[in-house]
C-alpha positions as CSV (number, residue, x, y, z in Angstrom):
1,M,102.6,51.6,-13.3
2,N,103.5,50.5,-16.8
3,V,100.7,50.9,-19.2
4,N,100.5,48.6,-22.2
5,N,99.4,50.6,-25.1
6,Q,99.5,47.7,-27.7
7,Q,97.0,44.9,-27.8
8,N,99.0,41.8,-28.1
9,T,98.1,38.4,-29.8
10,T,97.4,36.8,-26.3
11,T,94.7,39.5,-25.8
12,T,93.3,39.0,-29.2
13,K,93.2,35.2,-28.8
14,H,91.3,35.3,-25.6
15,L,88.9,38.1,-26.8
16,N,87.9,36.0,-29.7
17,K,86.2,33.7,-27.2
18,N,84.4,36.6,-25.8
19,K,82.8,38.3,-28.6
20,H,81.6,41.5,-26.6
21,M,83.8,42.4,-23.7
22,K,87.0,44.0,-25.0
23,P,89.8,46.1,-23.7
24,N,89.3,49.9,-23.5
25,L,92.7,51.6,-24.3
26,N,91.1,55.0,-24.1
27,S,91.9,56.3,-20.6
28,D,89.6,59.3,-21.1
29,R,86.6,56.7,-21.0
30,I,87.9,55.0,-17.9
31,N,88.3,58.4,-16.0
32,G,85.5,58.8,-13.5
33,T,84.9,55.1,-12.9
34,S,84.4,54.3,-9.1
35,F,83.9,51.3,-7.0
36,Y,80.3,50.4,-6.3
37,G,80.7,47.3,-3.9
38,Q,81.1,44.9,-6.8
39,I,83.9,42.2,-6.2
40,I,84.8,39.0,-7.9
41,S,87.3,36.3,-6.8
42,A,89.9,35.1,-9.3
43,T,93.5,34.5,-9.9
44,V,95.7,36.8,-12.1
45,E,96.0,33.8,-14.5
46,E,92.3,33.5,-14.8
47,L,91.9,37.1,-15.5
48,R,94.7,37.1,-18.1
49,K,92.8,34.3,-19.9
50,V,89.6,36.2,-20.0
51,L,90.8,39.8,-20.3
52,G,94.2,39.6,-21.8
53,E,97.2,41.4,-20.5
54,P,96.5,44.1,-17.9
55,S,96.3,47.8,-19.0
56,A,98.6,48.6,-16.0
57,E,100.8,46.3,-14.0
58,Q,103.3,46.8,-11.2
59,N,103.3,43.7,-9.1
60,D,105.6,44.8,-6.4
61,G,103.2,45.7,-3.7
62,S,104.5,49.4,-3.6
63,D,101.2,50.9,-4.6
64,K,97.4,50.5,-3.9
65,V,97.1,48.6,-7.1
66,N,99.2,46.0,-8.7
67,F,97.1,44.9,-11.8
68,E,94.3,46.9,-13.6
69,W,92.4,46.0,-16.6
70,W,90.6,48.8,-18.5
71,M,87.6,47.1,-20.4
72,E,84.2,47.7,-22.0
73,N,81.3,45.4,-21.4
74,D,78.7,44.2,-23.9
75,E,77.0,47.5,-24.0
76,G,80.2,49.4,-24.7
77,D,80.3,50.8,-21.0
78,P,83.9,51.2,-19.6
79,F,84.8,49.4,-16.6
80,T,88.0,48.4,-14.6
81,V,89.1,45.4,-12.8
82,Y,91.8,45.8,-10.2
83,D,93.3,44.6,-6.8
84,W,93.0,47.1,-4.0
85,K,95.5,47.7,-1.3
86,E,97.1,44.1,-1.3
87,Y,100.5,46.0,-0.6
88,R,102.4,42.9,-1.6
89,T,103.4,40.8,-4.6
90,I,100.4,38.8,-5.9
91,S,101.1,35.2,-7.2
92,E,99.6,34.5,-10.7
93,Y,97.7,31.5,-9.1
94,E,96.4,33.1,-5.9
95,I,92.7,33.7,-5.6
96,I,92.1,37.2,-4.4
97,E,89.2,39.7,-4.5
98,W,89.1,42.1,-7.4
99,H,87.2,45.3,-7.5
100,I,85.0,46.3,-10.4
101,G,85.0,50.0,-11.1
102,A,82.3,51.7,-13.4
103,H,80.4,54.9,-13.9
104,N,77.4,53.9,-11.9
105,E,76.2,50.8,-9.9
106,L,74.0,49.2,-12.6
107,K,77.1,49.3,-15.0
108,A,79.3,47.8,-12.3
109,I,76.9,45.0,-11.7
110,T,76.4,44.4,-15.5
111,S,80.2,44.2,-15.9
112,K,80.6,41.8,-13.0
113,L,77.9,39.4,-14.3
114,E,79.6,39.3,-17.8
115,L,83.1,38.8,-16.2
116,Q,81.8,36.0,-13.9
117,A,80.2,34.3,-16.9
118,Q,83.6,34.3,-18.8
119,L,85.4,33.1,-15.7
120,V,82.9,30.1,-15.4
121,K,83.5,29.2,-19.1
122,I,87.3,29.0,-18.5
123,Q,87.0,27.1,-15.3
124,V,84.7,24.5,-16.9
125,S,87.0,24.2,-19.9
126,D,89.9,23.5,-17.6
127,L,88.2,20.5,-16.0
């Protein structure tokens, strides 16, 4: 996967709306995160609006993951958001299930709730 090492202006613009959740560009802090059963439904476009550009992206279906965001929640805990085993190209506008990875179940739940709140805000603003 191609890893974006620079935070771009799109990411900065979207994170200004979300004062706490932010990208985590330190892969050492992401290491050891796991899936604890927490899933959200969203489009790639919606996640880009909330989380900015993915930390890793290879949207050709050749790997288990096409998109992955490395983030920190309000408490500063690292978490990941990623598709899992789609094995196909994913449309920017297609609603799919996304996995939340974290260091434990509570941190996964907390991260999911924060992300869901941000997704609701952009969905309401699009009405």
